[in-house]
C-alpha positions in Angstrom: -17.2 72.7 -7.4 -19.8 73.3 -10.1 -18.9 74.1 -13.7 -20.1 77.6 -13.3 -17.7 78.3 -10.4 -14.7 76.4 -12.2 -15.6 78.7 -15.4 -15.6 81.9 -13.0 -12.2 81.1 -11.3 -10.5 80.2 -14.5 -11.7 83.4 -16.2 -10.7 85.5 -13.1 -7.3 83.8 -13.3 -7.0 84.7 -17.0 -8.2 88.1 -16.3 -5.2 88.7 -14.0 -2.7 86.9 -16.5 -4.1 89.3 -19.1 -3.7 92.4 -16.9 -0.3 91.5 -16.1 0.5 90.9 -19.8 -0.7 94.4 -21.0 1.1 96.2 -18.3 4.3 94.4 -19.5 3.2 95.5 -23.1 2.7 99.0 -21.9 6.2 99.0 -20.3 7.6 97.8 -23.6 5.9 100.6 -25.4 7.2 103.2 -23.1 10.7 101.8 -23.7 10.2 102.2 -27.4 9.2 105.4 -27.2 12.3 106.2 -25.1 14.4 104.7 -27.8 12.7 107.0 -30.5 13.4 110.0 -28.5 17.1 109.0 -28.2 17.5 108.3 -32.0 16.2 111.6 -32.6 18.5 113.4 -30.5 21.4 111.3 -32.1 20.4 111.9 -35.3 20.2 115.9 -34.7 23.8 115.5 -33.0 24.9 113.8 -36.1 23.4 115.9 -38.7 24.8 119.1 -37.0 28.4 118.1 -36.2 31.0 119.8 -38.2 32.3 117.4 -40.8 35.9 118.0 -39.6 35.2 116.9 -36.2 33.5 113.7 -37.4 36.4 111.4 -36.8 36.6 112.5 -33.0 33.0 112.0 -32.5 32.8 108.5 -34.5 33.5 106.5 -31.4 31.0 108.3 -29.3 28.2 108.0 -32.0 28.9 104.2 -32.6 28.9 103.5 -28.8 25.3 105.3 -28.7 24.1 103.5 -31.7 25.3 100.1 -30.3 23.4 100.8 -26.8 20.2 101.9 -28.5 20.3 98.7 -30.8 20.7 96.3 -27.9 17.9 98.1 -26.0 15.6 97.9 -29.0 16.4 94.2 -29.8 15.8 93.1 -26.1 12.7 95.3 -25.8 11.1 93.9 -29.0 12.0 90.3 -28.1 10.2 90.9 -24.8 7.3 92.7 -26.5 7.1 89.8 -29.0 6.7 87.3 -26.0 4.2 89.4 -24.3 2.2 89.7 -27.3 2.5 85.8 -27.6 1.2 85.4 -24.0 -1.5 87.6 -24.7 -2.5 85.9 -27.7 -2.5 82.6 -25.9 -4.9 84.1 -23.0 -7.1 85.5 -25.4 -7.6 82.0 -27.1 -8.1 80.5 -23.6 -10.9 83.1 -22.9 -12.4 82.3 -26.2 -12.2 78.6 -25.4 -14.0 79.1 -22.0 -16.4 81.5 -22.7 -17.5 80.8 -26.3 -16.9 77.1 -26.6 -17.7 76.0 -23.1 -20.8 78.0 -23.0 -21.8 76.4 -26.5 -21.6 73.1 -25.2 -23.5 73.7 -22.2 -26.3 75.3 -24.3 
């Protein structure tokens, strides 16, 4: 296998990896938009509640906040991992395309 063939194969693999990571980032983006939507509705519900009924709805609101916080935390952790993987792929592409080509030239 020539160096050019190896480079093309490596770049092809990195392109597939990059596509996968970007799709995962997009999924996390959709989830974060859903979280924003849910938080907006929760806030409206909380703002519009009769103050006399607050004690009766407290557990319901608290439960919603816990669920949304958990979803947000896991989504952000996953997003951070996807971002780091994407950075690593970008660095590998840079290494192969820029530095390897410089060494050949």
